[in-house]
SESEVO-272243 format. One line per 2 residues: number of its first residue (from 1); their letters; for each residue z, x, y of C-alpha. Coordinates in nm, 3 decimals, decimal comma. Last residue first. Layout:
<nodes>
NUM	a	Z:X:Y | ...;
</nodes>
This chain:
<nodes>
261	et	-9,778:-6,391:-12,365 | -10,076:-6,181:-12,265;
259	dk	-10,073:-5,908:-12,002 | -10,402:-5,863:-11,823;
257	ll	-10,640:-5,573:-11,886 | -10,874:-5,759:-12,122;
255	aa	-10,954:-6,017:-11,852 | -11,109:-5,739:-11,642;
253	ft	-11,378:-5,693:-11,906 | -11,504:-6,052:-11,898;
251	ph	-11,439:-6,079:-11,523 | -11,675:-5,786:-11,456;
249	al	-11,495:-5,505:-11,270 | -11,528:-5,258:-11,560;
247	wa	-11,899:-5,341:-11,584 | -11,948:-5,173:-11,246;
245	fa	-11,915:-4,838:-11,421 | -11,770:-4,520:-11,267;
243	de	-11,502:-4,714:-11,074 | -11,197:-4,577:-11,261;
241	lg	-11,324:-4,441:-11,596 | -10,989:-4,299:-11,707;
239	aa	-10,769:-4,587:-11,593 | -11,011:-4,858:-11,706;
237	lm	-11,057:-4,691:-12,045 | -10,681:-4,655:-12,095;
235	rn	-10,646:-5,023:-12,015 | -10,922:-5,097:-12,264;
233	vn	-10,732:-4,901:-12,527 | -10,443:-5,150:-12,514;
231	lp	-10,178:-4,997:-12,739 | -10,027:-5,255:-12,972;
229	as	-9,814:-5,102:-13,088 | -9,578:-4,845:-12,934;
227	wr	-9,769:-4,524:-12,955 | -9,787:-4,205:-13,163;
225	gv	-9,937:-3,858:-13,150 | -9,972:-3,526:-13,331;
223	gt	-9,892:-3,652:-13,680 | -10,242:-3,572:-13,804;
221	al	-10,332:-3,936:-13,867 | -10,193:-4,045:-13,528;
219	qa	-10,400:-3,784:-13,345 | -10,707:-3,888:-13,542;
217	vl	-10,654:-4,255:-13,454 | -10,619:-4,168:-13,084;
215	at	-10,932:-3,953:-13,084 | -11,132:-4,228:-13,254;
213	sl	-11,007:-4,480:-12,998 | -11,137:-4,261:-12,716;
211	sh	-11,479:-4,192:-12,868 | -11,542:-4,553:-12,969;
209	rl	-11,423:-4,683:-12,632 | -11,665:-4,437:-12,470;
207	nl	-11,950:-4,587:-12,671 | -11,852:-4,941:-12,572;
205	vs	-11,834:-4,830:-12,208 | -12,181:-4,677:-12,229;
203	vr	-12,320:-4,980:-12,413 | -12,190:-5,222:-12,150;
201	er	-12,313:-4,990:-11,876 | -12,666:-5,001:-12,010;
199	ae	-12,661:-5,381:-12,028 | -12,518:-5,409:-11,676;
197	ts	-12,791:-5,182:-11,545 | -13,059:-5,413:-11,681;
195	qn	-13,378:-5,209:-11,658 | -13,573:-5,493:-11,821;
193	ei	-13,739:-5,329:-12,122 | -13,522:-5,020:-12,175;
191	wq	-13,198:-5,173:-12,048 | -13,234:-5,509:-12,219;
189	rh	-13,337:-5,324:-12,536 | -13,002:-5,145:-12,534;
187	ia	-12,823:-5,479:-12,541 | -13,035:-5,602:-12,833;
185	tm	-12,978:-5,281:-13,030 | -12,602:-5,296:-12,980;
183	st	-12,593:-5,653:-13,102 | -12,532:-5,997:-12,950;
181	gr	-12,298:-6,294:-12,947 | -11,997:-6,096:-12,828;
179	le	-12,088:-5,727:-12,851 | -11,980:-5,612:-12,504;
177	pq	-11,647:-5,793:-12,533 | -11,518:-5,523:-12,770;
175	tv	-11,141:-5,562:-12,818 | -10,997:-5,222:-12,912;
173	dl	-10,626:-5,312:-12,921 | -10,482:-5,021:-13,117;
171	gv	-10,201:-5,088:-13,361 | -10,286:-4,884:-13,671;
169	et	-10,469:-5,174:-13,836 | -10,671:-5,249:-13,523;
167	av	-10,803:-4,894:-13,501 | -10,909:-4,891:-13,866;
165	dv	-11,074:-5,232:-13,831 | -11,266:-5,138:-13,514;
163	lr	-11,366:-4,806:-13,668 | -11,505:-4,962:-13,983;
161	rs	-11,308:-4,820:-14,274 | -11,226:-5,151:-14,438;
159	hg	-10,993:-5,147:-14,738 | -10,661:-5,206:-14,565;
157	el	-10,347:-4,999:-14,625 | -10,401:-4,716:-14,378;
155	vh	-10,200:-4,411:-14,268 | -10,265:-4,195:-14,578;
153	dt	-10,628:-4,309:-14,601 | -10,708:-4,147:-14,266;
151	dy	-10,941:-3,858:-14,346 | -11,265:-4,037:-14,442;
149	rt	-11,342:-4,275:-14,157 | -11,133:-4,093:-13,897;
147	di	-11,315:-3,765:-13,953 | -11,087:-3,479:-13,851;
145	iq	-11,243:-3,141:-13,779 | -11,034:-2,838:-13,683;
143	re	-10,811:-2,846:-13,989 | -10,439:-2,770:-13,970;
141	ti	-10,256:-3,102:-13,998 | -10,528:-3,232:-14,231;
139	ae	-10,459:-2,949:-14,473 | -10,741:-2,697:-14,495;
137	er	-11,034:-2,667:-14,739 | -11,096:-3,029:-14,649;
135	ra	-11,303:-2,928:-14,345 | -11,578:-2,753:-14,540;
133	lw	-11,835:-3,034:-14,525 | -11,755:-3,098:-14,159;
131	ag	-11,791:-2,728:-14,081 | -12,139:-2,730:-14,231;
129	ra	-12,236:-3,036:-14,030 | -12,096:-2,869:-13,717;
127	ns	-12,311:-2,561:-13,780 | -12,622:-2,779:-13,807;
125	va	-12,533:-2,963:-13,486 | -12,479:-2,632:-13,308;
123	pl	-12,811:-2,502:-13,438 | -13,028:-2,801:-13,340;
121	dt	-13,350:-2,706:-13,515 | -13,669:-2,850:-13,374;
119	ds	-13,850:-3,181:-13,422 | -13,523:-3,364:-13,362;
117	ar	-13,444:-3,713:-13,491 | -13,318:-3,580:-13,823;
115	al	-13,059:-3,350:-13,666 | -12,920:-3,608:-13,423;
113	va	-12,901:-3,875:-13,693 | -12,729:-3,630:-13,929;
111	ld	-12,468:-3,535:-13,669 | -12,379:-3,897:-13,601;
109	st	-12,371:-3,969:-13,974 | -12,141:-3,671:-14,044;
107	fq	-11,903:-3,795:-13,779 | -11,820:-4,106:-13,978;
105	hg	-11,576:-4,158:-13,692 | -11,553:-3,840:-13,487;
103	tv	-11,302:-3,565:-13,423 | -11,287:-3,211:-13,292;
101	rd	-10,962:-3,014:-13,272 | -10,873:-2,691:-13,092;
99	aa	-11,142:-2,758:-12,834 | -11,348:-2,513:-12,629;
97	tf	-11,597:-2,367:-12,877 | -11,638:-2,667:-13,105;
95	at	-11,671:-2,901:-12,808 | -11,911:-2,673:-12,624;
93	kv	-12,141:-2,641:-12,925 | -12,137:-3,018:-12,976;
91	aa	-12,220:-3,072:-12,609 | -12,507:-2,823:-12,627;
89	na	-12,653:-3,005:-12,928 | -12,606:-3,336:-12,746;
87	an	-12,793:-3,204:-12,443 | -13,077:-3,083:-12,661;
85	ll	-13,094:-3,420:-12,836 | -13,083:-3,605:-12,503;
83	ap	-13,372:-3,397:-12,374 | -13,571:-3,475:-12,688;
81	me	-13,487:-3,847:-12,639 | -13,618:-3,857:-12,283;
79	tp	-13,942:-4,031:-12,384 | -13,730:-4,334:-12,476;
77	de	-13,659:-4,393:-12,103 | -13,346:-4,374:-11,889;
75	iy	-13,150:-4,201:-12,165 | -12,770:-4,220:-12,166;
73	vs	-12,509:-3,943:-12,145 | -12,133:-3,987:-12,105;
71	ty	-11,899:-3,696:-12,031 | -11,525:-3,744:-12,052;
69	tw	-11,176:-3,674:-11,933 | -10,841:-3,797:-12,059;
67	pl	-10,495:-3,863:-11,922 | -10,226:-3,984:-12,168;
65	ga	-10,121:-4,334:-12,063 | -10,009:-4,437:-12,410;
63	le	-10,019:-4,123:-12,625 | -9,646:-4,071:-12,682;
61	vp	-9,641:-3,725:-12,841 | -9,538:-3,684:-13,205;
59	gd	-9,223:-3,486:-13,289 | -9,029:-3,242:-13,076;
57	hn	-9,224:-3,126:-12,772 | -9,398:-2,822:-12,626;
55	tp	-9,742:-2,902:-12,771 | -9,873:-3,132:-12,499;
53	va	-10,200:-3,310:-12,584 | -10,506:-3,231:-12,371;
51	ly	-10,760:-3,508:-12,432 | -11,137:-3,469:-12,414;
49	vv	-11,394:-3,746:-12,464 | -11,755:-3,668:-12,552;
47	sy	-12,014:-3,942:-12,519 | -12,351:-4,028:-12,665;
45	cf	-12,651:-4,247:-12,591 | -13,009:-4,293:-12,708;
43	pr	-13,020:-4,175:-13,068 | -13,325:-4,286:-13,271;
41	ng	-13,300:-4,389:-13,637 | -13,643:-4,372:-13,802;
39	nr	-13,573:-4,069:-14,019 | -13,796:-4,229:-14,283;
37	vr	-13,919:-4,561:-14,149 | -13,802:-4,896:-14,284;
35	yn	-13,438:-4,817:-14,208 | -13,488:-4,845:-13,833;
33	kt	-13,160:-4,833:-13,644 | -13,130:-4,764:-13,273;
31	we	-12,868:-4,500:-13,201 | -12,522:-4,453:-13,054;
29	vd	-12,337:-4,122:-13,079 | -11,960:-4,057:-13,067;
27	is	-11,773:-3,732:-13,008 | -11,399:-3,672:-12,970;
25	aw	-11,270:-3,341:-12,834 | -10,902:-3,247:-12,854;
23	le	-10,732:-2,970:-12,658 | -10,383:-2,863:-12,763;
21	tg	-10,147:-2,818:-12,471 | -9,889:-2,572:-12,340;
19	ap	-10,108:-2,427:-12,070 | -10,369:-2,669:-11,940;
17	rt	-10,710:-2,660:-12,112 | -10,993:-2,636:-11,864;
15	pa	-11,228:-2,926:-11,917 | -11,542:-2,887:-12,125;
13	sg	-11,886:-2,859:-11,969 | -12,177:-3,078:-12,072;
11	ap	-12,332:-3,101:-11,729 | -12,242:-2,796:-11,520;
9	gs	-11,892:-2,775:-11,371 | -11,623:-3,037:-11,319;
7	it	-11,542:-3,289:-11,589 | -11,514:-3,653:-11,482;
5	st	-11,860:-3,732:-11,612 | -12,157:-3,966:-11,593;
3	vi	-12,499:-3,839:-11,696 | -12,806:-4,063:-11,675;
1	m	-13,108:-3,899:-11,827;
</nodes>
């Protein structure tokens, strides 16, 4: 598997939480879709983004420019899926152990795909699914799990709950050049069949954008954070990922970082 991370320690570690902060973990999984076969969806990539949000402040924190760390995991070959599932299970366990808050967008689907794709029990994933079901026993400002598809009605007016639409409505610029004229499955196929590094990196960056924007939406929904709209999430990606992916230097992505009149 290909593991890219800015977090020190063994693969799948969580960052050390600075004093005076609340640690957030945001998880997103990508998978190939096959609805003709029972449990036919196959995960191939996931990321965990961590943000330490200061707590010694009055009112919501300005999130623009807030530092973040991450781990991104991508299979090199479909035969590595069991290894990815074990790594994802460990990552979920770490996130729930280390972070004060854990978020995902339609998180229950990500967890279900991981569980159904595995021939063995994934205990951390199973525990997370149980915690997801019980999350509404607490107020949104107190609960550990926030699902930005189901727990954000109070900050939204539109009907769509697709992540890109939710993010756009609350003032996040989450432009996704990776999907112009193609699909996630088609891009992933370019990597598996043709070893196209650019294709793999496009999916990895897209996946990390999902994790980061989900965290920002959840922090807004809980009253923890705010920003002056629109907040360019691609700039935050470029700052946090630095030179980890060559795709960030591609003219198509670089154009997203420029000021527009």
